[in-house]
Phi, psi and omega in degrees: 000137181284147176236070184284126182221158170261126184245122175267122180267162178301335180286351181096354180285141171256119183244133174252133184197165169280109190263130172245109185274136177237176182288326180241331184232148173247141177252126179252121178253138181052055185277136176229143174272136176264123182241115176282137180226140177229121185291320179215154175303136180088348178275156178299147176278132176250144180254129178248144176245134177227146182305137176278126181055058183294344181274000179273144176276349182279148176275345182233150176241130179252127179235152178288138182302326183285357177267358181263130178272314180203159178228129180223162173282139179285153172298156184302316182292327177289319177299316179299317179296317178300314181297324176294319180293330185258357180287147176276353177270126180278140178244151179266001183237069176291154180205162175259153176270133180242129176271111186266346182259075179280145178295142178275152182279000000 
């Protein structure tokens, strides 16, 4: 069973992955960095996912537990996007996640 979580690292990166927690080390499987992007001020923020450490030949990334700031469950739409990105089934409808509830000034 998958344990998909969003992990905030000390570096400030938000990584979504199938997380295997250990006492000293965490193993991240199918890890992606979540990057918020806003095209113009006042426009909705879109989230892009890109592979974490794409230059590595390994399928898993092992990080020290003390480098993790927090671990949370992803929102449903982010989880759905992650599952589409990691699925072996190709889809013809890729999409970005849009946060529509921006704080008002």
